[in-house]
N, C-alpha and C positions, 0 to 999 in steps of 0.2 A: 404527659409528654413527653414527643420522640427526641430521645439526646443524641441521635447518631450524627455524626459531620456531615455535611454537604458534601457530597461527592461532584466534581466538575472534571470535566473532561479537556484536555491538551489545547482545545482555541477556545474555551470557556463558552462555546456555542449552547453546553449542554449540560445540565445540572438534574440532581437528584436528591433527595434524602431518604432512603431506603429505612427499613422497618429494623432490619437488623445488619449487620453484616457478619458473614463466615469467614474465619481466616485460616484454615488447617493445616497442620504440620506433617500431615500423611496422607496417600489418598484414600487409605481408612475411613479416616475419619472428615474427609471431604463428603467420601459416599455415605457416610452414617446422616451425615448432620443435613444433606441434600434430599433424602430418602425421607426425613422426619418432614421436611418443608413439601415436600410432595405429599405427602400423608396428610398434612393437615391444610392443602389446596392453596398453597401460597406460591408467587411467580417467583422465578430466581434468574439470577442474570449476573455471566460474569464478567469482571471490568475490564479485564487484563491490563493493558496501558493506558488506556483514555484517551489513544492517539487515533480515533475515528471522529471526525469531523461531524459526522451524524448521531442519531440517538439509539445508535444501535446495540450499544452495553448498557441504555441507561436501567436502571435495577427500579421496578413500581414496589417491589417489598424485600425480597431477599437478595443483598449483594454478595456476591464469593469473590474473594480477592486471591489469588492462586501467588503470589509473591515469595512466599516460601515455598512451593513446591516448585522447584527449578533446579537443574543440574540434569547431568547423563544419567540414564540409568543402566545403558551397557552398550556397547559397542562392537561390532561384528567386522576388522579391519581388513580383512579379507576382501570382503565382500562390500565394504565402502559406507557399511550400515551405522547410524544410530539411532539411538532410543532417546529421547528427551521428553521431562517432565513437561504440561502444557504452558507451567506458569515461565519458561525461561526466556526473558528478554534476546531479541537479534544479536543484539550486539556484544552479547556472552559468548554465543555460538562460537565463533573462531576461535577464540582463546581455550572453550573446552576441545576443540578439534585438533589444535597443534599439535599436540604431543602424539598425534595417529597420523601425522601426515596429511588431515583430509579438511577439505572447505566444503559450504554449500555451493552447488553447481551456480547461482545468482542470487542477486539480492536486489533489493532497493535503494533508492537514495536515501534513505531514512530507515534507522536499525533501533529506534525507539520500543516497538510494538513486541508483544510476546509473541512466540513460536503460534500458539495456537490463534491469538487475534489475526494476527497476518493469514496463515492458511486460510481462516474463517470467512476474511472478505476478499479473498482473491489477491493479497499486495503481490507488485510483481517487481521487474526491473527493467532493463531495456536489450534487445539481443534478439534477431530475427529465429534463432535457433533454440531460443528458451521461452519457456511460456510462464504462467507466474510461479511462486514460491509454492504454492499448492501442488504442483506438477512435482515434486521433489518430494512429496508423502506416499509411501509404500505403504504405510499400515499406521492404524490409530484406534486407539482405547478411548471409549465413551460412556458415558451416565447418561441412559436416555431419559426420556419425560414419562417413562413408565416405571425406573427406577432399577431397570436392569442394566449389568454391563455389557458393551458389546465391544468385541474384537474385530477388527476387519483389516485384511491385507489384501494382496494381489491374487489372491485365490478365489476373491469374491471381486472382480473389477469393477462391474456396476454398481453394487453398493460403495466401495473406494470411491467412485468418480460422483456419487450422488453427495456423499458426506465430507467430500474434501475441501468444496466451498460451500461450507455449510449456514452460516451466518449467525451462526449459536442458535439456529431454531430445532435444531433436531437432537440436541444433548450438548451434555458440557463435557469437552474434551479433556480427558485425563493426560495421554501421552500421545508424542508423534514421533513419528520412525519414519526418519529421513534417507534419500539416498544420495547419498554424498560422492565427491568426486576428489582425486589424489589435489592435495596444497597445489597454486600456481598463483602466480605473479600477474597481475595487468602492468601492460607499459599502455599508460593514457597521452593523448595529444588533445589540448585543447589550441583550438584558432577560430577567428573570424571569417566567416565566408558570405557570398551574397546570397540573399535570399533564395531568388530566382534559381538559383545553381544547383544550391543543396533541395529543395524542393523538386525541383525537375530530376534530380538524378538519385531521388533518395532508394526507390524500389531497387535499383541497380546497387548502390551504396552498403545498405543493410545486410544483401544477400554477399558479401564480398567480406565483412570484416566480424568480429563476434562481438561487438558492444557499440551500437550507435544512438546518439541523443541529441538533441538540441536545443538551446533556447531564444525565443525571439522575444523581443520587446515591438510591440505591436507599431510603434510611432519609427521602425528602425525600419533601413532596407538590408540589413546584414544579421546574422545569428550568427550564436556562439558554439561551435560543433565540440562536442566529446566523442571521441574515436578511442577505444581501448582493445588492446589486443592480449589474449591469453599466452602466456609464456611461463615454461616451466621455473620454477624456483632455482635460484643460481643460473638460468640459462642468461640473462641479463644485470648488469650491477645496480640493484635498487638506487633510488634518487636520495642522497639524505636530504633532509631540510632543516637548517640553522633555526635554532629559537627565532631569530628576527625574521625570518621569513615565514615560521607557523602562523607568528603573529598578524601578518600582513596579510597571507590568504585566510587567516579563519577567523579573524577579529575585523581587521579592518575591511576587510574586502566582502566577507562572507555573512558579519553578523554584527559588531558594534557599527562597523560604518554604513552598514546596508539599510540597518535599522533609522539610524540618522537622517539617510535620505528618504524612507519610507515617510517619515514625521513629515519631512520637510512639503514630500508632496501629497499629504494631508493638508498640511497647511495653508498651502498654496497649489492648489489643483493644475492652475494653466502652465506650473513650472514641470507637470510631470515630463511631457513629453525631451523636455532637456534633460532633466535624469536621465532618463533611459537612454537618451544618446550618451550620456556621460559613461552609465555603467556599460554599454555595450563597448565604447573607447577603452575600457582600463581592464577589462575581463580576457580571457584567453592569453594564449602565450604559457602555457604548461604544455611539459613533453619529458614525463618522468613515469620510473619504475617504481610501484608499490605493492605490498601485499595485496590479495584480492581484494578484500572485505574494506580495506582503507581507500580503495579507488572508488567502491561500488557507492559506501554511505558518507554520506558528508555532513558537517557539525550544521544543525538547523537549530539557532536556540532565538529566532525574529518570530514571535508569534504570527499566524497568519490562517486564513479561512481558504477552502479549496475545493473546487468543483475539478472529476477529472471522468473524461467519459473515452471509450471504444470504439471506433469505425472501422473497417474493414479497410486493410493497407491499401487495395488499389485505386482507394477515393484519396489518395495524398495531395495531387496537384489542384484538386478541386475544392477539398476541404480548405486548404491554405490558402489559397485563392481567395472563400467566401469570406473568409476571418480575416485577411487585409484588408476586403472592403470594408466590413464592419469598423475596423480600427480609424481606417482612414475618412467614412463615412458620417459614422456616427461621432468620431470623437472619443472612443472610451479613455480615461485616463488610469491608468493601472502602475503601481510600482512595480511588480512584479513582471517578468516575462512569463509569454506562454512556455511549458513544458512539453517537448513533443519526443516521444519513444514507442516502440514496436515491442510486437510478442510475438513468439510462434502460436499455432491453434492448439487448444486445451480439449481433452474429452472432459474435465468437470463439468458437470450439467449446469452450474449457475458460475459457472468464471466467465468473465468479462470478453474472454477470447474464446470462449467455446464453438469451435465449432469453423473458426474462420482467423487467419491470419491479422493481426489488428495494429492499427495506428493510436496510438493513447495522447491526448490533448488535456493537459491539465490548466486551470488557470487560477493563481489567486489572489486575493488581496490581505493588505496589512491590519491585523487586528484591530477593530475599532472605525475600518474604513467600510461605508457601502460596498455592499457584494451583491445583492440581491439582483440588482439589475441589471448588472455586465454579466455576471452567472447565466442569467436569464438569457441573455442576447445572444450570448457562445450558447448555449444550450439549444435556443432556436436553431442555429446553423446547422450543429451536430446533427440533430433530430432527423433533416432531411436524409443522413447517411445511416441509421438506423444505428443510435448513436446507445451501447449500451452503458450507463452510469457504474463508478466504482461504488461497492457497496457502503463504503466506508469515507465516502466523502458526500458532499451536498449533490443533492440534487431533488425532485419534485414528484418525480415518475410515481404510481399506484402498481398495484397489483395488474390492472385491468392494462395498465402500457407495456409492464413490463412482462405481460405472457406472450405477448406480440415479437419480444425479441429473443425469447429465448424458448428455443423445439420442446425442451426437457421440462419445463418450467413445471406444467401439470404433473409429470410424474415426481418432479419433488416435492408437490404437496401431498401426492399421495402417499409417499416417505413421511413425511412430516406427522399425515395422519396417523400413523402407523406408531411412528414413535414418541411424540407426545400429540396423545388424544386430546389431552384437557389444556393444551398449550401452556405449560408451566415455564417455559421457556421464551414465551411473548412478551411483549411491549410496543407502546403503541409505534414506532417506527416497526415493527415489522408486521403490526397488525395493517398498516398501509401498505408496504412492499409485498407481501405473503397473504394477506387478508387475514381476515378473522380465525 
């Protein structure tokens, strides 16, 4: 009988009971154990932090846990480059870089993922001049499905672009080399603004500021905008937060309090529009300066399900207009707002912003709440604009549909055939999105 514990991802939507689990202490041990699994014909998957909502990390047979392979391998301060072990979680990286006066160029709003997982799924933040986290990758070390160690860097930009957003389909990432920047602070301003004003001015505004995003409850005529300006450390005095303020902002508004409102919405769905308007009314008013990573990422302990998709940014007004009609005409009730962000065009073959400046729209539902029909309705709207779904978030597209969205899709499949001909790193999710 298989006594291996059941693994579940963060959202509890995916689970697996692998035949065995590998938790190596060194790269050499990892390589040795994975090569043995490959030789025996077993399928192998790395789980990362389990923060993907899809089954991308489900391990049918051998599960690899890299939580012991973390930290910095070396740093080139002059070139602002750092080499990290693949299991390093994003939330640890700012502290690791701080002694060297460095920071990651951009981060998403959640930092629980491992660096390898974030890179592999195309995790991103917001900012018209910034692409996904994978765009900061200038080198990788990988163990392929043929058991070979592959080092790739800027000397072969084509291969690097192919592997930067690899979905775990080409091999196991062992190391990631990041191009960092000098440490910086962010001055963030949050405020409520009219939906129509923000949407109509979106393209102009994202070009004028460093980072911009907004949150919109579908039953509100206002949105919460978050505008962040990059400043050098010491240029502006950082804003202290008292213990009371930290409790109010991080617990009452963002976690425990919000979770209670979500539960109330589940119990009484007809109250959700009123709850949405209440949340809109109490959010906003933030104006502070803090270290960049403290502004980029937020504490998210309320569990949810999510779909996120990228469309060309020039369709912003039409897309948002269609979504507003969706909420008003069909009366969808979600306790979470839509999250709207932007990213620069990327050269990675399977990046959701490959070759185009992108508008990202994310829809959420509280854990345990019905999401399938709601996500399908949002997806139907976005599909008319060549929407590319985030690889780590819920969607229903298969390889045939995705081939039409990615110009280099078949090139990626050819490379997969070369690096993992036996599909040692495949699983049901990858079979759906990439084919057998």
